[in-house]
DODRENZA-15801 format. One record per residue (C-alpha): residue in one letter; x, y, z. Coordinates in steps of 0.5 Angstrom, whole numbers, plus 500, padded with zeros to 3 digits. Example, Ala and Ser with C-alpha at 12.3 -4.5 7.8 and 13.67 -1.06 7.14 Angstrom:
// residues 2
a525491516 s527498514 
***
This chain:
// residues 394
m500500500 r506505502 t509503495 t503505491 k502511495 r510513494 k509511486 s503516486 v507522489 f512521485 v508521479 l504527481 f511531482 f514528475 l507531472 s508538476 i515539473 h513537466 a507542466 l512548467 w515546461 l508546457 s506553459 g505555452 c508560448 w505566451 d511571450 r512569443 t514574437 e511572430 v515574424 n509577421 n509582427 l516585426 a519590421 i526586420 i531591418 t536589413 a540595411 v541602415 g543609412 l544615416 d545622413 w546629415 t540634413 e541641411 d537643417 r542640421 q538634423 l540626423 e536623417 l535615419 s533611413 v532603413 k530598408 i525593411 y524586409 l517584407 t515578410 s509577406 p505580400 s501584404 s506587409 s507593404 q499595406 q501594413 m507598414 g503604415 g500605409 f506604405 s507600399 a513597395 d513602390 s514608395 g522607396 g523600394 t521594390 g519587390 l521584397 s523591401 i521598402 v525604405 r522608410 s526615413 v525619419 k529625422 g531627429 l536631433 t539624435 m540617433 a535615439 a530620437 s530618430 v529611432 a523613436 q520616431 l521610426 q517606431 q512611431 v510611424 l511603423 t505598425 r510593427 k516592432 v523594429 f527589429 w535590428 g538583429 q538582421 a541589419 e547587415 v550594413 l550601415 i551606410 i553613412 g552619408 e559623406 r556630409 l555626416 a562623416 k565630415 e560633421 g562627425 l560620427 a561620435 e554621437 p550617432 m555611433 e554612440 f547609439 f550603436 t555601441 r550602447 h544599444 p544591445 s540590438 p544592433 r550587431 e557588432 r559585425 i554589421 q558592415 v560599415 f560604409 i561611407 s557613401 k559619396 g552623397 s546621400 a546614404 k538614403 d539614395 v544607396 l538604400 q533605394 l537601389 d536594388 p542590385 p540585379 i544579381 e544579389 r537579392 s538586396 i542592397 a545589404 k547582401 g550586395 l555590399 r556585404 s559580399 m563586396 a566587402 e567580404 s571579397 r577582401 i579585394 g578592398 l577594406 n572590410 i570594416 t565592421 m562596427 k566592432 d572594427 l570601427 m569602434 q576599436 m579604431 m576610433 a577608441 g584606439 r591610441 a591614434 r584615434 a584614426 a579609422 v578607415 i571606412 p570603405 l567608400 v560606396 e558610390 i552609385 k554608378 p548612374 k544608369 q546607362 g541605357 m538598359 q543597365 e540600371 a544604376 f548600381 p552601387 f560599387 l566600392 n571605390 g576608395 t577609402 g574614407 i579617412 l577619419 k581622425 n578624431 g571621429 k571626423 m572624415 v578628413 g579625406 r579620401 m583615398 n582612391 d582605389 s589604387 t592608394 t587603398 r591597396 g597600399 i593601405 l591594405 w598592404 l600596410 r595594415 n596586413 e589586411 i590584403 k587577401 r586578394 a590582389 t592582381 t598586380 t600588373 i607591371 s611593365 p618590365 k623594363 n627590358 a621587354 k615590351 g608588354 y605586361 v606581366 s600580371 f601576378 q595573382 l597574390 l597567394 r599569401 s601575404 h604578411 t606584413 e610586420 l611592423 i618593427 p618600430 h625603433 i626608438 h633611438 g633617443 d629622440 d629618433 w623614432 s622610425 i619604423 t620598418 v615595414 r616588412 i612585407 d613578404 t608575399 q607569394 d604570387 d603566381 i604569374 i597569371 e598572364 n605574360 t604578354 t611580353 g617576349 l620573356 d621566357 l619565364 a622558364 d629562365 p630563373 k634570371 y627573368 i623570375 k628574379 e628580375 l620580375 e620579383 t624585384 e620589379 l614587383 a617589389 t617596386 g610596384 i608594391 e612599394 h609605390 r602603392 v605603399 h608610398 m602613395 a598611402 l603613406 t604620403 q597622403 a596619410 q602622414 k603628410 e596630408 m591628413 k596626418 a592620420 d595614423 i590609419 f596603419 g597602427 f603605428 a601607434 d599600437 a606597434 f610603438 y606601444 r607594444 n614594443 y616601447 p610601453 k614606457 e617611452 w610611449 n606613455 r611618456 n610621449 k603619447 n601626447 r606628442 w604623437 d600628433 d607631432 i611625431 y607621426 p607626420 n615626421 l616618422 k621615418 v618609414 m623604411 l620598407 e623591406 t619588400 e620580398 p615577393 k616570391 i614567385 y611560386 r608558379 p610562373 g605558369 m604552364 t609555359 g615559359 k614564353 n608567350 i607561345 f602566341 k607572341 s612567339 k609565333 q607572331 e614574331 
***
């Protein structure tokens, strides 16, 4: 009898515990009740207000009628719409956005943040504070600066990718240019040099049957939270070499002793910064080691001959150093922004000297002597030695 009672008590206790797990979905959030943001644009208006533009993914065909009466034609096409609001601060703009939407704003799927050039020059400290403090936006969101209005970029729909967010993200992750996330930007802006780099996005105008589309073109340079200049695509390659961030590259040179061109494809690269302090003399050595394949030869050179391979390695080193020098000249002499991490290198190797001189870094950096040591190695010259087509023509 006691055994039966004990079993009954155990069964009741077990069922009671499981009843807690079967309490239903009282706090569920349906996808159809969310305004899912995939891309964000920030602009600075002429009346000195912050304009927040968001690209909202439509989860159902009827979503466009439920978004405060806006259809897919008002700032979007197909599966998304663009909505814009203005406010004195980022928080005020977000609150205003929520007021004009019938659904709860969801930031978790935002993939890109586009900052208008005017806002970048005005200063990013205040709008970026929201993204660093608010728990919803992701730290891995990709950051860009647009030439012109960020809102105009959001209104584009790339023909290949399903959305502007996916298109820009794919271009950044291809590693041909800079790939900067919100986390990277926060670390740079809070770093010892307080300088940052952000890829620039432009709009290619519509030509004939070809629709307008966005593309990456150069780099925006920031110092103390404000954009102080820009570098073109060619100079951006020098930034990537110096920051040890170059992953994919094709370099073409014209050999001195031959007519035509030789093109190289980068396999691997490593850049090392070696700082030196001797009294009041500050300098840094940049050591760049690369491994490359030859992918095209329009010259008459026989690439099966080791002599020509050695000459090409020397000329390839000269080509790399030329781009590095262009980036150094603009960053050091013109913009005076340490975007290469030189300050961090000195701090790691000479912490005491750095702490004594950190307030003088803005005076030291523009006059810092930079010595380049570039050693490219050609791994594979290709399947043939000479250009067989050119040999037959000759």
